[in-house]
C-alpha positions as CSV (number, residue, x, y, z in Angstrom):
1,M,-161.5,-126.6,-111.9
2,R,-160.5,-129.9,-113.0
3,S,-156.7,-130.0,-114.4
4,G,-154.2,-132.9,-114.9
5,R,-151.8,-130.6,-114.2
6,Q,-153.0,-128.7,-110.3
7,I,-154.0,-129.9,-107.4
8,N,-157.7,-128.4,-106.2
9,V,-157.7,-129.4,-103.4
10,M,-161.2,-127.4,-103.1
11,N,-163.5,-129.9,-104.9
12,P,-161.9,-134.3,-104.8
13,A,-163.5,-134.7,-107.2
14,S,-160.8,-133.3,-109.8
15,Y,-158.2,-135.8,-108.6
16,A,-159.7,-138.3,-110.9
17,A,-158.4,-135.9,-114.1
18,I,-155.5,-137.2,-113.3
19,D,-152.8,-138.9,-116.0
20,S,-152.1,-142.3,-114.9
21,L,-148.2,-142.0,-115.5
22,T,-148.3,-138.3,-114.0
23,F,-146.9,-137.8,-109.8
24,L,-148.0,-133.2,-109.5
25,F,-146.2,-132.1,-106.1
26,D,-147.4,-128.7,-104.6
27,I,-146.2,-126.2,-101.7
28,G,-146.8,-122.9,-100.4
29,V,-145.2,-120.2,-98.0
30,D,-146.3,-117.0,-96.9
31,L,-145.0,-114.0,-95.6
32,S,-147.5,-111.8,-93.9
33,K,-147.8,-108.6,-91.9
34,L,-150.7,-107.6,-90.1
35,N,-151.1,-103.7,-88.6
36,A,-154.2,-103.7,-86.2
37,K,-155.9,-100.6,-84.1
38,D,-157.5,-99.6,-81.2
39,A,-158.0,-96.6,-80.3
40,D,-155.1,-94.9,-79.9
41,A,-152.9,-97.4,-80.2
42,T,-151.5,-99.2,-82.8
43,S,-149.7,-102.1,-83.1
44,S,-147.7,-104.4,-86.1
45,S,-146.7,-108.2,-86.6
46,T,-144.3,-109.7,-88.9
47,G,-145.6,-113.6,-89.6
48,G,-145.6,-116.2,-92.6
49,G,-143.8,-120.1,-93.6
50,L,-144.6,-123.0,-94.4
51,D,-148.4,-122.5,-95.9
52,Y,-150.1,-125.7,-97.7
53,L,-147.7,-129.0,-98.6
54,N,-149.9,-131.0,-100.9
55,I,-149.6,-134.5,-103.2
56,Q,-151.0,-136.0,-106.0
57,F,-151.3,-139.3,-107.7
58,P,-152.6,-142.0,-110.1
59,L,-154.4,-145.2,-108.8
60,G,-155.6,-145.8,-111.6
61,K,-156.6,-145.3,-115.3
62,Y,-160.0,-143.6,-114.1
63,M,-159.2,-142.7,-110.9
64,G,-156.7,-140.7,-108.1
65,A,-155.6,-139.5,-105.3
66,S,-154.6,-136.3,-102.7
67,L,-153.0,-136.5,-99.4
68,G,-151.6,-133.3,-97.7
69,L,-151.1,-130.6,-95.0
70,L,-153.8,-127.2,-95.4
71,P,-154.0,-124.7,-92.7
72,F,-158.2,-124.6,-91.7
73,S,-157.6,-120.5,-89.2
74,T,-155.1,-118.8,-88.3
75,I,-155.2,-115.7,-85.8
76,Q,-152.4,-113.1,-85.0
77,Y,-152.6,-109.8,-83.7
78,S,-151.3,-107.7,-80.1
79,F,-152.6,-104.7,-79.3
80,G,-153.4,-102.3,-76.2
81,S,-155.3,-99.6,-74.4
82,E,-155.4,-97.1,-71.8
83,I,-158.1,-98.0,-69.3
84,V,-158.9,-96.8,-65.3
85,N,-155.7,-96.6,-63.3
86,G,-153.9,-98.8,-65.8
87,H,-153.3,-100.6,-69.4
88,S,-154.1,-103.4,-71.1
89,A,-152.8,-105.9,-73.8
90,Y,-154.7,-107.9,-75.7
91,Q,-153.0,-110.7,-77.7
92,G,-153.8,-113.9,-79.6
93,S,-151.6,-116.8,-81.7
94,G,-152.0,-120.6,-82.9
95,G,-153.7,-122.2,-85.8
96,I,-156.3,-125.0,-86.8
97,N,-154.5,-127.5,-89.4
98,Q,-155.6,-129.7,-91.4
99,A,-153.8,-133.2,-93.1
100,Y,-155.8,-135.0,-95.3
101,I,-156.1,-138.2,-98.0
102,G,-158.5,-137.7,-100.6
103,V,-159.5,-140.0,-103.5
104,A,-161.8,-139.4,-106.9
105,G,-162.7,-141.3,-109.5
106,R,-164.5,-141.8,-112.3
107,P,-167.7,-143.3,-112.6
108,L,-169.4,-142.4,-115.8
109,K,-168.1,-140.7,-118.7
110,G,-167.3,-136.6,-118.0
111,L,-168.6,-137.2,-114.3
112,T,-166.2,-137.2,-111.5
113,V,-166.7,-137.7,-108.0
114,G,-164.7,-137.9,-104.7
115,F,-164.0,-136.7,-101.2
116,N,-161.6,-135.5,-99.0
117,F,-161.4,-137.5,-95.9
118,S,-159.3,-135.1,-92.6
119,Y,-158.0,-134.7,-89.2
120,M,-158.3,-131.4,-87.5
121,F,-155.8,-129.8,-85.0
122,G,-154.8,-127.0,-83.5
123,T,-154.7,-124.3,-80.8
124,L,-155.9,-121.8,-79.8
125,L,-153.9,-118.9,-77.7
126,N,-156.0,-115.7,-76.4
127,D,-154.3,-113.6,-73.9
128,I,-155.6,-110.4,-72.0
129,Y,-153.3,-108.8,-69.9
130,G,-153.9,-106.5,-67.3
131,Y,-151.8,-104.3,-65.2
132,T,-152.4,-101.7,-62.6
133,S,-150.8,-98.1,-62.3
134,S,-149.8,-100.2,-58.6
135,G,-147.0,-102.1,-60.3
136,S,-149.7,-105.3,-60.7
137,T,-150.8,-107.8,-63.2
138,T,-153.4,-109.7,-64.1
139,L,-153.0,-112.0,-66.8
140,W,-157.0,-113.9,-68.3
141,E,-155.5,-117.0,-70.7
142,K,-158.2,-118.4,-72.9
143,S,-157.4,-122.0,-75.3
144,M,-158.9,-123.7,-77.3
145,E,-157.2,-127.6,-77.9
146,V,-158.8,-129.4,-81.3
147,R,-158.4,-132.6,-82.6
148,D,-161.3,-133.9,-84.3
149,W,-162.3,-134.7,-88.1
150,R,-163.6,-133.7,-91.2
151,L,-165.0,-134.8,-94.6
152,Q,-165.7,-133.2,-97.6
153,L,-167.9,-134.8,-101.0
154,G,-167.3,-133.6,-103.9
155,V,-168.9,-134.2,-107.9
156,Q,-167.7,-133.0,-111.1
157,Y,-169.5,-132.7,-114.1
158,G,-167.1,-131.8,-117.9
159,L,-168.5,-130.9,-120.8
160,K,-165.7,-130.5,-124.2
161,I,-166.4,-128.1,-125.7
162,G,-164.7,-127.8,-129.4
163,S,-161.5,-129.9,-128.9
164,K,-158.9,-127.8,-127.0
165,H,-162.1,-126.5,-124.6
166,Q,-164.1,-127.5,-122.0
167,A,-166.7,-126.6,-119.4
168,T,-166.7,-128.5,-116.0
169,V,-169.3,-128.0,-113.4
170,G,-168.7,-128.4,-109.9
171,L,-170.2,-128.9,-106.1
172,T,-168.8,-130.0,-102.8
173,Y,-170.7,-131.0,-99.2
174,T,-169.6,-130.6,-96.4
175,P,-171.9,-132.3,-93.5
176,S,-172.3,-130.6,-90.2
177,K,-170.4,-131.0,-87.6
178,A,-169.8,-129.6,-83.7
179,L,-165.6,-129.2,-84.1
180,L,-164.7,-131.4,-81.3
181,G,-162.0,-130.3,-79.2
182,H,-161.1,-129.0,-75.0
183,A,-161.1,-125.1,-73.8
184,W,-160.5,-124.0,-71.0
185,A,-159.5,-120.5,-68.8
186,T,-156.7,-119.7,-67.0
187,R,-156.8,-116.1,-64.3
188,Y,-153.2,-115.5,-63.4
189,D,-151.8,-112.7,-60.8
190,I,-148.2,-111.2,-61.4
191,N,-147.5,-109.4,-58.2
192,S,-144.4,-107.4,-59.1
193,E,-141.7,-106.2,-55.4
194,S,-141.1,-103.3,-54.9
């Protein structure tokens, strides 16, 4: 899709379709409820907040730009189960976000090309709690902190069909790369007092 009235961050080539007198602002919020089940145990959690924030503006007659903040991935879970001589609980939280800036231009009639350059950041936590019947607790925490960049390239070709319709074909490409960050695991032993 390419439109001068909607922001399409899926293909950065679409930014060039903006009218030279238009400024677009788009914000999204979400509310989610997660129900999880593990063997006989069930759990539910509710979450939400700011989902994304985007703006798009013209850079000239045949160029446009966009910038914003988007979610890349999110985890949120919590459940438990019985084990021999105790029980265990599993919790996960966090997410990876991307702050991006993109630019697109129209080098030929009907053809637009563009790119998004994103800074990826966030922290993911995965906790496992082990509770024994004697009252001691052990926590194994796995953490991953991401700080990296991502490049996305896009191209679109639009062909007018009559005076009111247009067919658009688009292609995006993101170069393959390992996501850089730092991961670590920690164990905590917590003994209850008698």
